[in-house]
C-alpha positions in Angstrom: -44.1 3.6 -52.4 -41.1 1.4 -51.9 -38.7 2.5 -49.5 -35.2 0.5 -51.0 -36.5 1.2 -54.7 -34.8 4.2 -55.8 -33.7 4.1 -59.4 -30.9 6.7 -60.2 -31.0 8.6 -64.4 -28.8 9.9 -65.9 -29.7 11.8 -69.2 -27.1 12.8 -71.0 -27.4 15.6 -74.1 -24.3 14.7 -76.8 -23.4 16.3 -79.6 -21.6 14.1 -82.4 -18.1 15.2 -80.8 -18.6 14.3 -77.1 -17.1 16.6 -74.2 -14.4 18.8 -75.7 -12.6 20.8 -73.1 -15.7 19.4 -70.6 -17.7 21.9 -71.5 -21.0 20.4 -70.2 -24.1 22.1 -68.6 -25.5 19.4 -65.6 -28.7 19.5 -63.7 -28.9 17.2 -60.6 -33.2 16.4 -60.0 -33.4 14.4 -56.7 -36.6 12.6 -55.6 -37.6 14.3 -52.2 -40.6 12.2 -51.8 -42.1 10.8 -48.4 -40.9 7.2 -49.4 -37.1 8.5 -49.2 -35.6 7.5 -45.7 -33.6 10.2 -44.3 -30.4 8.0 -44.5 -31.3 7.5 -48.0 -31.5 11.3 -48.7 -28.0 12.1 -47.6 -26.6 9.0 -49.6 -27.9 10.5 -53.1 -26.4 13.8 -51.2 -23.2 12.4 -51.0 -23.0 10.8 -54.7 -23.6 14.1 -56.0 -20.9 15.4 -54.1 -18.6 12.4 -55.3 -19.9 13.2 -59.1 -18.8 17.0 -58.0 -14.9 15.8 -57.5 -14.4 14.9 -61.1 -15.8 18.1 -62.7 -14.0 21.0 -64.1 -16.7 23.2 -62.5 -16.1 27.0 -64.1 -18.8 29.3 -65.7 -16.5 28.4 -69.1 -16.3 24.9 -68.0 -18.8 22.9 -66.5 -22.0 24.4 -65.0 -24.4 23.2 -62.7 -27.7 23.6 -61.3 -29.9 21.5 -58.7 -33.7 20.5 -58.5 -35.5 18.6 -56.0 -38.9 17.6 -56.5 -41.8 16.1 -54.3 -45.3 17.0 -55.3 -43.9 20.3 -56.9 -40.3 21.6 -58.6 -38.1 22.6 -56.7 -35.0 25.0 -58.2 -32.4 24.9 -55.5 -29.9 26.4 -58.0 -29.4 27.1 -61.3 -26.7 26.7 -64.1 -25.8 30.4 -62.9 -25.8 30.5 -59.8 -22.6 29.4 -58.4 -19.2 29.7 -60.5 -16.9 27.6 -57.9 -17.3 23.8 -56.5 -17.2 24.2 -53.2 -20.3 27.2 -53.2 -21.7 24.2 -55.1 -20.9 21.6 -52.5 -22.3 23.6 -49.1 -25.2 23.9 -51.1 -25.9 19.9 -51.9 -24.8 19.6 -48.2 -27.6 22.4 -47.1 -30.5 20.7 -48.8 -33.4 19.5 -47.3 -35.3 17.0 -47.3 -38.9 17.9 -49.0 -40.9 14.6 -47.6 -44.3 14.9 -50.4 -45.2 13.2 -53.1 -43.4 12.0 -56.5 -43.9 14.3 -59.5 -41.2 12.6 -62.0 -42.3 13.6 -64.8 -43.2 17.1 -63.7 -39.7 17.2 -62.8 -38.7 16.3 -66.0 -41.0 18.7 -67.8 -39.0 21.2 -65.6 -35.6 20.6 -66.3 -36.4 20.8 -70.0 -38.3 23.9 -70.1 -37.0 25.9 -67.6 -33.6 24.4 -65.9 -31.8 24.7 -69.7 -33.0 27.8 -70.8 -30.4 30.4 -71.2 -31.9 32.5 -68.9 -31.0 30.0 -66.3 -27.7 30.0 -67.2 -27.8 27.2 -69.9 -25.5 27.7 -73.1 -27.2 28.3 -76.7 -27.3 25.7 -78.1 -25.2 26.7 -81.9 -22.5 26.1 -78.6 -22.8 22.5 -78.9 -22.4 22.3 -75.2 -23.4 18.6 -73.9 -26.6 18.9 -71.6 -26.7 16.5 -68.6 -29.2 15.8 -66.5 -29.2 13.1 -63.4 -32.4 12.5 -61.7 -32.5 10.4 -58.8 -36.1 8.9 -57.7 -37.6 5.5 -56.8 -39.4 4.7 -60.0 -42.9 4.7 -58.7 -43.9 8.4 -60.3 -47.1 10.1 -59.3 -47.5 11.2 -63.0 -46.8 10.3 -66.6 -43.1 9.9 -67.5 -43.4 7.9 -70.7 -44.1 10.9 -72.7 -41.9 13.8 -71.8 -39.0 11.0 -71.5 -39.8 10.4 -75.4 -39.7 14.1 -75.9 -36.0 13.8 -74.5 -34.6 11.3 -76.2 -36.2 12.7 -79.4 -34.6 16.0 -78.6 -31.3 14.3 -78.7 -31.1 13.2 -75.2 -29.6 10.2 -74.1 -30.9 9.0 -71.0 -29.3 6.0 -68.7 -31.4 4.6 -65.7 -29.7 2.9 -63.1 -32.0 1.3 -60.4 -31.0 0.8 -56.8 -33.1 -1.9 -54.8 -36.1 -3.4 -56.0 -37.4 -1.4 -59.2 -40.3 -0.8 -61.5 -37.9 -1.8 -64.6 -41.0 -1.0 -66.9 -41.1 2.9 -65.6 -36.6 2.6 -66.1 -37.5 1.4 -69.8 -39.8 4.2 -70.7 -37.4 6.2 -69.4 -34.0 4.9 -70.3 -32.9 4.7 -74.2 -32.5 1.8 -76.7 -30.8 -0.6 -76.5 -31.8 -1.1 -72.6 -29.2 -3.3 -72.2 -26.5 -0.3 -72.9 -28.9 2.1 -70.8 -30.7 0.8 -68.4 -28.4 -0.6 -65.3 -29.3 -2.4 -61.5 -27.3 -1.7 -58.6 -27.8 -3.8 -55.3 -28.0 -0.7 -52.8 -26.8 2.7 -52.2 -23.2 1.4 -51.1 -22.9 0.6 -54.7 -23.6 3.6 -56.2 -20.2 4.4 -55.9 -19.1 1.8 -58.3 -21.1 3.7 -61.6 -18.9 7.3 -60.8 -15.7 5.7 -62.6 -18.1 4.0 -65.7 -19.8 8.2 -65.9 -16.4 9.5 -65.6 -15.3 7.7 -68.5 -18.5 8.8 -70.2 -17.3 12.3 -69.6 -14.1 12.4 -70.3 -12.0 9.5 -72.1 -9.0 10.4 -71.5 -5.6 9.6 -69.8 -7.4 7.8 -66.8 -8.8 4.8 -68.7 -5.6 4.4 -70.5 -3.1 5.1 -68.3 -1.9 2.5 -65.2 -2.8 5.9 -62.5 -3.1 3.6 -59.1 -5.4 6.6 -57.8 -6.7 5.2 -54.2 -10.7 6.5 -55.3 -10.9 8.6 -57.8 -8.8 9.9 -61.3 -9.2 12.9 -62.8 -8.2 13.4 -66.3 -6.7 17.3 -66.6 -5.1 18.4 -70.8 -2.5 15.4 -71.6 -2.2 14.3 -67.7 -4.5 13.4 -64.9 -4.8 13.9 -60.9 -6.1 11.5 -58.1 -8.6 12.7 -55.7 -10.3 11.7 -52.8 -13.9 10.4 -51.9 -15.8 13.0 -49.3 -14.3 12.6 -46.4 -10.7 11.8 -47.1 -8.0 13.5 -48.4 -4.9 12.6 -50.5 -1.8 11.5 -49.3 1.4 12.9 -50.0 2.1 10.1 -52.3 -0.7 12.3 -54.3 -2.6 9.0 -55.0 -4.1 7.5 -51.8 -6.3 8.5 -49.4 -6.5 8.7 -45.7 -9.8 10.0 -43.5 -10.1 13.6 -43.1 -10.2 14.8 -39.2 -12.6 17.6 -40.1 -13.3 18.0 -35.8 -9.4 19.4 -36.3 -9.2 21.5 -39.7 -12.6 23.1 -39.3 -14.2 25.5 -36.5 -16.8 23.1 -35.5 -18.2 24.6 -32.3 -19.0 21.6 -30.6 -19.4 22.5 -26.4 -18.2 19.1 -25.8 -17.3 16.2 -28.3 -16.0 16.7 -32.1 -17.3 13.5 -34.1 -15.9 12.6 -37.3 -18.4 11.1 -39.9 -17.6 10.8 -43.8 -17.6 13.9 -45.2 -18.8 15.5 -42.2 -18.7 15.5 -38.5 -22.0 15.5 -35.8 -21.5 17.5 -32.0 -21.7 14.8 -29.0 -22.6 15.2 -25.3 -20.5 13.7 -22.1 -22.4 11.0 -20.5 -25.9 12.7 -18.5 -25.7 15.5 -20.9 -28.2 15.6 -23.6 -27.2 17.8 -27.2 -29.2 21.1 -27.5 -31.6 21.7 -30.4 -29.0 23.5 -32.3 -27.0 20.2 -32.7 -23.7 22.5 -30.7 -24.3 23.3 -27.3 -24.8 20.4 -24.4 -27.8 20.4 -21.7 -27.0 19.1 -18.3 -29.7 16.7 -16.6 -32.2 18.6 -14.4 -31.1 17.5 -11.0 -34.3 19.5 -9.5 -36.4 17.8 -11.8 -34.9 14.3 -11.1 -35.0 14.0 -7.4 -36.7 15.2 -4.8 -35.0 18.2 -3.9 -36.6 19.2 -0.6 -36.2 22.9 -1.5 -39.4 25.1 0.0 -39.2 27.7 -2.5 -36.7 27.3 -5.4 -34.0 24.6 -6.7 -31.0 25.7 -8.7 -29.0 23.1 -11.1 -25.5 23.0 -11.4 -23.0 21.2 -13.2 -23.3 17.5 -11.2 -25.9 18.7 -8.5 -28.0 21.5 -7.5 -28.8 24.0 -4.6 -32.0 25.6 -3.3 -32.4 29.6 -2.8 -35.1 31.6 -1.4 -36.8 34.3 -3.5 -36.8 38.2 -2.7 -37.1 38.9 0.9 -36.3 35.5 2.3 -33.5 34.0 3.5 -31.9 30.4 2.9 -32.4 29.1 6.9 -29.1 26.4 8.1 -30.6 23.3 6.8 -30.1 24.5 3.5 -33.5 23.9 2.1 -36.0 26.2 4.0 -36.7 29.8 4.1 -37.4 32.9 6.4 -38.4 35.8 6.1 -36.4 38.9 6.6 -38.2 40.6 8.9 -38.5 37.3 10.9 -34.4 37.4 10.4 -34.5 41.0 11.8 -36.8 40.6 15.2 -34.5 37.9 16.2 -30.9 40.3 15.3 -33.4 42.9 17.3 -33.4 40.7 20.7 -30.2 39.2 20.9 -28.8 42.9 20.6 -31.0 43.8 23.7 -28.2 41.5 25.6 
């Protein structure tokens, strides 16, 4: 599998009247194969978080589920699991990379048969609620996808296939709906995925944002009869309600970093002062082991301090004036007794 051949597939199931009252059932399907680099996996999570920004997520409007897959399918959460956007965002951020195979066909089949079942929170077909699948994959599945994609399209699902980097276009076309020039797209890298979000929003919510000059710095969000501006992950909306500034999460969240908190887009990381290493918990800092770094000369025990070390003796011994060697308490006792005699 090629590391730079990701594809992003949007599969939308629309009735004749699209997106009435923003009622959607949306399931994300994320390729978590071993060919996906950790950095790219994080970029996909960021893209999902961006998409969530302009969705009206409530049980009566948009419901969201998430599946990731490798050699098998892992259902992270269903359409009925979360009722609030912030809970979904936390679950996306916690998602861990599987690093296994690429069974794309299996994932699509799982979504059609299970993720969109009423028992998993999908609304009945008679309610005409659009069903949406968004799949992120490398475009080189290890199982057949054409047959299940055809089955999905024949059931009324419209599939948009978007490639990132070097992709297998035949695979994209076997999944995407026709005409391909309207449903198969290509962007050069992950940084350009965000350029697709406006088009995605327009397809779902073609209202005020597409008909007025909104001047939103990042995203325009349709509301009944109006609109509001929203910012990308890691930014906050300024007082003018249109422009965006970088958000200082180190200042507004309880980060628990022992020494240094550093903001990153949409999150933060802990770092340590020079000479210290970050602990495995990602929060605390571990000082250098001075006892291991140099010939300390301690006869029995060496103890680290923040910036140096000192020698100490085991029980029953005392430290000599040289601060390195030890004598037994018995030897000190004999010396004291002799001095007492004189």
